[in-house]
Every structure is written in C-alpha cells, then in structure tokens.
C-alpha positions as a Markdown table, in Angstrom:
| # | Residue | x | y | z |
|---|---|---|---|---|
| 1 | Met | 42.5 | 47.3 | -9.1 |
| 2 | Ala | 42.1 | 47.4 | -5.4 |
| 3 | Glu | 43.9 | 50.7 | -4.6 |
| 4 | Trp | 41.0 | 51.7 | -2.3 |
| 5 | Cys | 42.7 | 49.1 | 0.1 |
| 6 | Ala | 45.4 | 51.7 | 0.9 |
| 7 | Glu | 43.0 | 54.7 | 1.5 |
| 8 | Asn | 41.8 | 55.8 | 4.9 |
| 9 | Leu | 43.2 | 52.9 | 6.8 |
| 10 | Arg | 42.1 | 52.7 | 10.4 |
| 11 | Asp | 44.7 | 53.3 | 13.1 |
| 12 | Cys | 44.4 | 52.1 | 16.8 |
| 13 | Gln | 42.1 | 55.0 | 17.7 |
| 14 | Ala | 39.8 | 54.5 | 14.6 |
| 15 | Trp | 39.3 | 50.8 | 15.5 |
| 16 | Lys | 38.3 | 51.8 | 19.1 |
| 17 | Ala | 36.0 | 54.5 | 17.7 |
| 18 | Glu | 34.2 | 51.7 | 15.8 |
| 19 | Gly | 33.8 | 49.7 | 19.0 |
| 20 | Ile | 36.5 | 47.2 | 18.1 |
| 21 | Gln | 39.0 | 46.9 | 21.0 |
| 22 | Ile | 42.4 | 45.8 | 19.8 |
| 23 | Ser | 45.3 | 45.7 | 22.2 |
| 24 | Thr | 48.1 | 46.8 | 19.7 |
| 25 | Thr | 49.6 | 50.2 | 20.3 |
| 26 | Ser | 51.2 | 50.2 | 16.9 |
| 27 | Asn | 49.3 | 52.4 | 14.5 |
| 28 | Glu | 51.2 | 50.8 | 11.6 |
| 29 | Ala | 50.2 | 47.3 | 12.6 |
| 30 | Ala | 46.5 | 48.5 | 13.0 |
| 31 | Arg | 46.5 | 50.2 | 9.6 |
| 32 | Leu | 48.1 | 47.2 | 7.9 |
| 33 | Phe | 45.6 | 44.9 | 9.6 |
| 34 | Asp | 42.9 | 47.0 | 8.0 |
| 35 | Ala | 44.6 | 46.9 | 4.6 |
| 36 | Leu | 45.1 | 43.1 | 4.8 |
| 37 | Leu | 41.5 | 42.6 | 5.8 |
| 38 | Arg | 40.2 | 44.7 | 2.9 |
| 39 | Gln | 42.3 | 42.7 | 0.5 |
| 40 | Tyr | 41.1 | 39.4 | 1.9 |
| 41 | Val | 37.4 | 40.5 | 1.8 |
| 42 | Ser | 37.7 | 41.7 | -1.8 |
| 43 | Trp | 39.9 | 38.9 | -3.0 |
| 44 | Ser | 42.3 | 41.3 | -4.6 |
| 45 | Asp | 45.9 | 42.4 | -4.2 |
| 46 | Cys | 46.5 | 46.1 | -3.5 |
| 47 | Ala | 49.4 | 47.1 | -5.8 |
| 48 | Gln | 50.2 | 50.1 | -3.6 |
| 49 | Leu | 50.9 | 47.8 | -0.7 |
| 50 | Gly | 52.5 | 45.0 | -2.6 |
| 51 | Gly | 49.6 | 42.7 | -2.3 |
| 52 | Met | 48.4 | 40.5 | 0.5 |
| 53 | Asp | 51.7 | 38.7 | 1.1 |
| 54 | Gln | 53.7 | 41.9 | 1.4 |
| 55 | Thr | 51.0 | 43.5 | 3.6 |
| 56 | Leu | 51.0 | 40.5 | 5.9 |
| 57 | Arg | 54.7 | 40.4 | 6.2 |
| 58 | Ile | 55.0 | 44.1 | 7.0 |
| 59 | Met | 52.1 | 43.9 | 9.4 |
| 60 | Leu | 53.7 | 41.1 | 11.4 |
| 61 | Glu | 57.1 | 43.0 | 11.4 |
| 62 | Ala | 55.4 | 46.1 | 12.7 |
| 63 | Glu | 54.3 | 44.3 | 15.9 |
| 64 | Pro | 55.1 | 40.5 | 15.8 |
| 65 | Asn | 53.0 | 39.8 | 19.0 |
| 66 | Ala | 49.9 | 41.7 | 18.1 |
| 67 | Ile | 46.9 | 39.4 | 18.7 |
| 68 | Met | 44.8 | 40.5 | 15.7 |
| 69 | Ser | 47.7 | 40.4 | 13.4 |
| 70 | Arg | 48.3 | 36.8 | 14.3 |
| 71 | Val | 44.5 | 36.0 | 14.2 |
| 72 | Ile | 44.2 | 37.1 | 10.6 |
| 73 | Ser | 47.6 | 35.6 | 9.6 |
| 74 | Leu | 46.9 | 32.2 | 11.2 |
| 75 | Gly | 43.2 | 32.4 | 10.1 |
| 76 | Leu | 44.1 | 33.0 | 6.5 |
| 77 | Glu | 46.3 | 29.9 | 6.7 |
| 78 | Val | 43.5 | 27.7 | 7.9 |
| 79 | Met | 40.8 | 29.2 | 5.7 |
| 80 | Gly | 43.1 | 28.8 | 2.7 |
| 81 | Thr | 43.7 | 25.2 | 3.8 |
| 82 | Gly | 47.4 | 25.8 | 3.4 |
| 83 | Arg | 48.3 | 24.4 | 6.8 |
| 84 | Ser | 46.9 | 21.8 | 9.1 |
| 85 | Ile | 47.5 | 21.3 | 12.8 |
| 86 | Arg | 47.6 | 17.5 | 12.1 |
| 87 | Leu | 50.5 | 17.9 | 9.7 |
| 88 | Asp | 52.3 | 20.9 | 10.9 |
| 89 | Gln | 53.5 | 21.0 | 14.6 |
| 90 | Asn | 54.8 | 24.6 | 14.2 |
| 91 | Tyr | 51.3 | 25.8 | 13.1 |
| 92 | Arg | 49.7 | 23.9 | 16.0 |
| 93 | Asn | 52.1 | 25.6 | 18.4 |
| 94 | Gln | 51.5 | 29.0 | 16.9 |
| 95 | Leu | 47.7 | 28.6 | 17.3 |
| 96 | Asn | 48.1 | 27.4 | 20.9 |
| 97 | Gln | 50.4 | 30.4 | 21.6 |
| 98 | Leu | 47.9 | 32.8 | 20.1 |
| 99 | Leu | 45.1 | 31.4 | 22.3 |
| 100 | Asn | 47.4 | 31.5 | 25.4 |
| 101 | Asp | 48.5 | 35.1 | 24.6 |
| 102 | Ala | 44.9 | 36.2 | 23.9 |
| 103 | Thr | 43.8 | 34.8 | 27.2 |
| 104 | Lys | 46.7 | 36.4 | 29.1 |
| 105 | Tyr | 46.7 | 39.9 | 27.6 |
| 106 | Gly | 44.2 | 40.2 | 24.9 |
| 107 | Thr | 40.9 | 42.1 | 24.9 |
| 108 | Val | 37.6 | 40.2 | 25.0 |
| 109 | Tyr | 37.3 | 40.8 | 21.3 |
| 110 | Glu | 40.7 | 39.3 | 20.6 |
| 111 | Arg | 40.1 | 36.3 | 22.9 |
| 112 | Asn | 36.9 | 35.6 | 21.0 |
| 113 | His | 38.6 | 35.7 | 17.6 |
| 114 | Ala | 41.5 | 33.6 | 18.8 |
| 115 | Lys | 39.1 | 31.0 | 20.2 |
| 116 | Ala | 37.1 | 31.0 | 16.9 |
| 117 | Ile | 40.2 | 30.4 | 14.8 |
| 118 | His | 41.5 | 27.7 | 17.2 |
| 119 | Leu | 38.1 | 25.9 | 16.9 |
| 120 | Phe | 38.1 | 26.1 | 13.1 |
| 121 | Ala | 41.6 | 24.8 | 12.9 |
| 122 | Asn | 40.6 | 21.9 | 15.2 |
| 123 | Asp | 37.8 | 20.9 | 12.8 |
| 124 | Lys | 35.0 | 22.5 | 14.9 |
| 125 | Met | 33.6 | 24.6 | 12.1 |
| 126 | Leu | 30.1 | 25.0 | 13.5 |
| 127 | Ala | 31.5 | 26.0 | 16.9 |
| 128 | Ala | 33.8 | 28.5 | 15.2 |
| 129 | Cys | 30.8 | 29.9 | 13.3 |
| 130 | Glu | 28.9 | 30.3 | 16.5 |
| 131 | Glu | 31.8 | 32.2 | 18.0 |
| 132 | Trp | 31.9 | 34.5 | 15.0 |
| 133 | Glu | 28.2 | 35.0 | 15.2 |
| 134 | Lys | 28.5 | 35.9 | 18.9 |
| 135 | Ile | 31.1 | 38.5 | 18.0 |
| 136 | Leu | 28.8 | 39.9 | 15.3 |
| 137 | Asn | 26.0 | 40.1 | 17.7 |
| 138 | Glu | 28.1 | 42.4 | 19.9 |
| 139 | Ile | 30.0 | 44.1 | 17.1 |
| 140 | Pro | 27.9 | 44.0 | 13.9 |
| 141 | Asn | 30.5 | 46.0 | 12.0 |
| 142 | Asp | 33.3 | 43.4 | 12.5 |
| 143 | Leu | 34.4 | 42.8 | 9.0 |
| 144 | Leu | 36.8 | 40.0 | 10.0 |
| 145 | Ala | 34.2 | 38.0 | 11.9 |
| 146 | Leu | 31.8 | 38.3 | 9.0 |
| 147 | Lys | 34.3 | 37.3 | 6.4 |
| 148 | Phe | 35.6 | 34.3 | 8.4 |
| 149 | Ala | 32.0 | 33.2 | 9.1 |
| 150 | Gln | 31.2 | 33.5 | 5.4 |
| 151 | Asp | 34.1 | 31.4 | 4.4 |
| 152 | Ala | 33.3 | 28.8 | 7.1 |
| 153 | Tyr | 29.7 | 28.6 | 6.0 |
| 154 | Phe | 30.9 | 28.2 | 2.4 |
| 155 | Tyr | 33.0 | 25.2 | 3.4 |
| 156 | Leu | 30.0 | 23.8 | 5.2 |
| 157 | Gly | 27.8 | 24.3 | 2.1 |
| 158 | Asn | 25.4 | 26.5 | 4.1 |
| 159 | Lys | 24.2 | 29.3 | 1.8 |
| 160 | Gln | 21.3 | 30.2 | 4.1 |
| 161 | Cys | 23.7 | 31.0 | 6.9 |
| 162 | Ile | 25.9 | 33.0 | 4.5 |
| 163 | Arg | 22.8 | 35.1 | 3.6 |
| 164 | Asp | 21.4 | 35.3 | 7.1 |
| 165 | Ser | 24.5 | 36.4 | 8.8 |
| 166 | Ile | 24.9 | 39.3 | 6.3 |
| 167 | Ala | 21.2 | 40.1 | 6.6 |
| 168 | Arg | 21.5 | 40.4 | 10.4 |
| 169 | Val | 24.4 | 42.9 | 10.3 |
| 170 | Ile | 24.2 | 44.9 | 7.1 |
| 171 | Pro | 21.3 | 47.2 | 8.3 |
| 172 | Lys | 23.6 | 48.2 | 11.2 |
| 173 | Trp | 26.4 | 49.3 | 8.9 |
| 174 | Lys | 27.1 | 52.7 | 7.5 |
| 175 | Ser | 27.4 | 52.9 | 3.7 |
| 176 | Thr | 30.9 | 54.2 | 4.3 |
| 177 | Thr | 32.0 | 51.1 | 6.1 |
| 178 | Pro | 34.8 | 49.4 | 4.2 |
| 179 | Cys | 33.5 | 46.6 | 2.0 |
| 180 | Tyr | 29.8 | 47.6 | 2.5 |
| 181 | Arg | 29.1 | 47.3 | -1.2 |
| 182 | Phe | 30.7 | 43.9 | -1.4 |
| 183 | Phe | 28.6 | 42.4 | 1.4 |
| 184 | Asn | 25.4 | 44.2 | 0.1 |
| 185 | Ser | 26.0 | 42.5 | -3.3 |
| 186 | Leu | 26.7 | 39.2 | -1.6 |
| 187 | Leu | 23.4 | 39.5 | 0.3 |
| 188 | Leu | 21.6 | 40.1 | -2.9 |
| 189 | Phe | 23.3 | 37.2 | -4.6 |
| 190 | Phe | 22.4 | 34.7 | -1.9 |
| 191 | Ser | 18.8 | 36.1 | -1.7 |
| 192 | Ile | 18.3 | 35.1 | -5.3 |
| 193 | Phe | 19.8 | 31.6 | -5.1 |
C-alpha cells in the first residue's frame, strides 16, 4: 500500500538542500529516517522496507548515535504511549542522553527536536508544541515537527491548533513535498469540523 515510502528517499545532501540540517554523515541513516517518517505520517507500513519496525531497526543500526534517528525513535515511543519516563528508567536515560548529545554535537535543528521530545516525555505537551511551532516557523517544510505537533495537539484535544499549524505551513510547501497531499487533506478535514 505505501510503496511510495521507498521512492526518492532523501540522503544527507537532499536534507540540507531543503534547509534541514542533520549531523549524520550516513546516507543510509538519512534515507531510512525519511522512509520511517513517511510511514509514520501516512500510518502505513512500507512492504518494500519491511514496515516501520524493520525500517527503525535498520536506521538505528546504520548510525546508532545519529541525533534525528534517536529523536524519531524515542519520539515514536512517547507519542505511541508505549513507554514512560516514570516507569522506565532506561527510557528516561535514553532521552537524557539524546538531549545531552544534541547539546554537545547536534545542529540547532537537532537540539530543538531533542528538546521538544524531552518536554513532551516530561508531560510538558504545550511547551513541546511551542518548540515544534518554533521549528516550523524557521523550517516550514519540516515534516517531523508538523507530525509531532499534530499528534500532540490531538492528545490535547485542540483541533484548532491542528488546523492552524497546517494552514501556516502548507502554502510554503511544494506539491512534490513528501506527504503534501496527506496534510492538505487533513487541513480540509479540520476546516470543515
């Protein structure tokens, strides 16, 4: 169903060309990050890549210390409510390590994402949303910031913010941007309700 997830995946240079500064030098990790992100946004497993779990595993193996690989991995855990820092010391340590690593050697973009996930995991959902909105203000084509913000607003029951955050960035997107149609449809849906 979601075979488009494996097509034209962005490598390190392609991410930079879009204004998204990631510190990984592994093109494989960068492409798999893109593949995992597309599957997450579309809520579908890409059979060519073995689905989200397999994509995540291979991405982390490609470069275990990549900041954005860990941001999406730990972020998916907290967004899916599968792990909690209160109940899982290892998860808390992983989040703290991510934040420390992002501060030490990550780009500004990566530090902001690590901070937002850390806030969300520490029950500061509104502060996390504000951080993602700051990222989107600087980089309106950041699919991860938009999706994480959407999910957080959903948990907060704030459909207006879901609509408004999409409405602010979608005019700045190209129709060829991955998941453009998905977010355009979501904008229409939340404009009606």
